[in-house]
MIVEX-962389 format. One record per residue: residue number from 1; chain; x, y, z of N, C-alpha, C in turn. Coordinates in pm, 1 decimal. Example, Ala and Ser with C-alpha at 12.3 -4.5 7.8 and 13.67 -1.06 7.14 Angstrom:
! MIVEX-962389
[1, "A", [1319.0, -569.0, 780.0], [1230.0, -450.0, 780.0], [1320.0, -330.0, 780.0]];
[2, "A", [1285.0, -225.0, 708.0], [1367.0, -106.0, 714.0], [1290.0, 3.0, 787.0]];
***
This chain:
! MIVEX-962389
[1, "A", [2399.8, -660.6, -560.5], [2416.0, -553.6, -463.5], [2553.6, -566.1, -398.7]];
[2, "A", [2615.3, -452.5, -380.1], [2743.9, -456.1, -309.5], [2718.8, -443.4, -158.0]];
[3, "A", [2824.2, -454.7, -78.5], [2807.6, -453.6, 65.3], [2750.0, -325.4, 119.8]];
[4, "A", [2786.5, -211.8, 60.1], [2735.1, -83.5, 106.5], [2586.4, -76.6, 87.0]];
[5, "A", [2537.9, -121.0, -25.9], [2391.4, -116.5, -51.4], [2314.6, -208.5, 43.1]];
[6, "A", [2371.1, -322.5, 76.4], [2302.2, -411.6, 166.4], [2296.0, -350.5, 310.0]];
[7, "A", [2404.7, -294.8, 355.2], [2412.6, -231.0, 487.1], [2316.9, -111.2, 491.9]];
[8, "A", [2324.0, -26.5, 388.7], [2242.8, 92.5, 384.8], [2094.4, 57.4, 380.7]];
[9, "A", [2054.4, -38.3, 299.4], [1916.3, -77.7, 295.4], [1867.1, -136.9, 422.4]];
[10, "A", [1951.9, -215.0, 490.9], [1913.7, -274.7, 618.6], [1895.6, -166.7, 725.3]];
[11, "A", [1985.8, -68.7, 728.9], [1970.6, 38.8, 826.1], [1847.7, 119.5, 800.5]];
[12, "A", [1821.6, 149.8, 676.6], [1699.8, 232.1, 645.5], [1572.5, 156.7, 682.4]];
[13, "A", [1568.7, 28.6, 648.6], [1450.4, -53.0, 680.1], [1428.1, -63.4, 831.3]];
[14, "A", [1537.0, -92.2, 908.5], [1520.5, -98.5, 1053.5], [1480.9, 33.7, 1115.0]];
[15, "A", [1531.9, 142.2, 1061.6], [1497.7, 275.8, 1109.3], [1349.1, 304.9, 1087.4]];
[16, "A", [1299.6, 281.3, 966.3], [1164.6, 306.2, 934.8], [1069.3, 217.2, 1013.4]];
[17, "A", [1102.8, 89.5, 1026.5], [1019.3, -0.9, 1101.6], [1016.1, 35.1, 1253.3]];
[18, "A", [1126.0, 76.0, 1308.1], [1131.2, 117.3, 1446.9], [1040.2, 240.9, 1470.3]];
[19, "A", [1054.9, 339.8, 1383.2], [975.2, 461.1, 1396.5], [826.8, 428.4, 1376.7]];
[20, "A", [798.5, 349.5, 1278.4], [658.6, 313.2, 1253.7], [598.5, 235.6, 1369.2]];
[21, "A", [671.8, 144.7, 1422.6], [622.0, 66.0, 1540.4], [597.2, 156.3, 1660.9]];
[22, "A", [688.1, 244.8, 1685.5], [670.1, 338.2, 1796.7], [548.4, 426.5, 1778.9]];
[23, "A", [528.6, 472.0, 1658.1], [413.3, 553.8, 1624.1], [284.9, 474.0, 1642.1]];
[24, "A", [281.8, 350.5, 1595.3], [165.0, 269.9, 1610.0], [128.9, 243.0, 1755.8]];
[25, "A", [234.0, 217.2, 1835.2], [208.2, 192.7, 1977.4], [150.7, 317.0, 2043.5]];
[26, "A", [202.6, 433.6, 2012.8], [155.3, 554.4, 2075.8], [13.0, 587.6, 2036.1]];
[27, "A", [-20.9, 557.2, 1910.1], [-154.6, 584.4, 1859.8], [-255.4, 482.9, 1910.2]];
[28, "A", [-219.0, 355.6, 1916.7], [-311.9, 249.3, 1949.8], [-329.0, 223.0, 2098.3]];
[29, "A", [-228.5, 257.2, 2175.5], [-230.1, 223.1, 2317.4], [-227.2, 349.3, 2407.2]];
[30, "A", [-302.3, 345.5, 2516.1], [-297.8, 455.1, 2608.1], [-168.9, 442.1, 2694.8]];
[31, "A", [-68.7, 514.8, 2650.4], [63.5, 499.8, 2717.5], [66.3, 562.4, 2857.3]];
[32, "A", [-32.9, 644.4, 2887.3], [-40.0, 697.5, 3025.0], [-81.5, 591.8, 3123.2]];
[33, "A", [-171.0, 502.1, 3076.0], [-218.7, 394.9, 3166.9], [-127.6, 272.8, 3164.8]];
[34, "A", [-46.9, 259.6, 3057.3], [42.5, 141.8, 3041.3], [186.0, 187.3, 3027.9]];
[35, "A", [254.2, 206.7, 3140.7], [394.2, 254.6, 3133.0], [489.6, 161.3, 3055.2]];
[36, "A", [457.2, 31.1, 3051.1], [538.9, -63.2, 2973.8], [534.8, -30.6, 2827.7]];
[37, "A", [416.1, 6.8, 2777.5], [405.3, 42.1, 2634.5], [482.2, 170.7, 2606.2]];
[38, "A", [479.0, 260.2, 2700.7], [555.1, 388.1, 2686.1], [705.7, 360.9, 2678.6]];
[39, "A", [749.7, 278.0, 2764.6], [894.5, 241.5, 2764.4], [937.4, 179.3, 2631.1]];
[40, "A", [853.7, 87.2, 2579.6], [883.3, 23.0, 2451.7], [885.0, 126.1, 2340.1]];
[41, "A", [785.8, 217.8, 2341.8], [779.1, 323.4, 2235.7], [902.5, 413.4, 2242.1]];
[42, "A", [942.4, 451.1, 2360.8], [1059.6, 538.1, 2376.6], [1185.8, 466.9, 2326.7]];
[43, "A", [1201.5, 343.1, 2357.8], [1319.0, 267.4, 2313.2], [1317.9, 250.4, 2159.3]];
[44, "A", [1200.8, 227.5, 2103.9], [1194.5, 216.8, 1957.9], [1229.9, 347.0, 1891.2]];
[45, "A", [1186.6, 457.9, 1948.9], [1223.0, 586.4, 1890.9], [1369.2, 618.0, 1907.0]];
[46, "A", [1432.4, 571.5, 2019.0], [1576.3, 589.5, 2030.1], [1649.3, 510.8, 1920.6]];
[47, "A", [1601.0, 390.7, 1894.1], [1656.4, 307.8, 1782.4], [1639.7, 383.6, 1651.0]];
[48, "A", [1527.2, 446.2, 1627.9], [1498.9, 516.5, 1504.4], [1593.3, 638.1, 1489.9]];
[49, "A", [1616.1, 708.7, 1597.4], [1704.2, 828.7, 1594.0], [1848.6, 780.1, 1569.7]];
[50, "A", [1887.8, 674.5, 1634.4], [2021.1, 619.6, 1611.0], [2037.0, 575.7, 1466.7]];
[51, "A", [1930.9, 512.8, 1412.1], [1929.7, 469.9, 1274.9], [1944.9, 588.0, 1178.3]];
[52, "A", [1873.5, 696.7, 1210.3], [1881.7, 815.6, 1126.3], [2024.1, 870.3, 1127.1]];
[53, "A", [2086.7, 869.3, 1239.7], [2226.9, 909.5, 1245.6], [2316.0, 818.6, 1163.4]];
[54, "A", [2286.3, 690.2, 1169.0], [2366.2, 592.3, 1089.5], [2346.4, 616.1, 941.7]];
[55, "A", [2223.0, 648.7, 898.6], [2198.4, 676.6, 760.1], [2275.8, 797.9, 712.6]];
[56, "A", [2277.3, 901.9, 797.4], [2352.7, 1022.8, 763.5], [2502.4, 990.4, 754.3]];
[57, "A", [2555.5, 913.1, 849.3], [2694.0, 872.5, 845.1], [2723.6, 791.5, 722.3]];
[58, "A", [2636.6, 701.9, 686.9], [2658.9, 618.0, 567.9], [2657.0, 702.2, 441.0]];
[59, "A", [2568.2, 798.4, 436.7], [2563.8, 884.0, 316.8], [2683.6, 975.5, 305.6]];
[60, "A", [2750.7, 1001.6, 418.5], [2868.0, 1087.0, 417.6], [2993.5, 1005.0, 391.6]];
[61, "A", [2981.2, 877.0, 369.9], [3101.1, 794.7, 349.3], [3181.7, 848.2, 232.2]];
[62, "A", [3310.5, 850.8, 250.3], [3393.8, 899.2, 139.6], [3411.3, 1047.3, 143.8]];
[63, "A", [3348.0, 1119.0, 238.3], [3365.0, 1261.0, 249.3], [3494.5, 1300.7, 314.1]];
[64, "A", [3518.8, 1427.5, 320.0], [3646.3, 1481.7, 376.0], [3653.6, 1447.8, 525.1]];
[65, "A", [3541.6, 1442.9, 596.1], [3547.9, 1419.6, 738.0], [3576.0, 1274.3, 773.7]];
[66, "A", [3547.2, 1178.8, 682.9], [3569.4, 1043.1, 714.5], [3707.5, 993.6, 682.6]];
[67, "A", [3777.4, 1066.5, 596.9], [3915.1, 1027.9, 561.4], [3921.6, 913.2, 460.9]];
[68, "A", [3807.5, 868.5, 413.2], [3804.8, 762.3, 313.2], [3790.2, 823.8, 173.4]];
[69, "A", [3867.0, 772.0, 77.6], [3859.5, 827.5, -56.3], [3822.0, 729.6, -158.0]];
***
């Protein structure tokens, strides 16, 4: 595996795990009664959204907007 594949795979795995963990917390825990669980779920979803943006940026590597050829 080259460096790009390692970075891309790591970002995808962390993104999916963060989103899955947030979903599991929301489904399994009453977040209205436990504000700490809600905070954790919100932060995990922020990580997942950031990861999705990173995946898009990585897929766009070498494009006209990045200046890399």
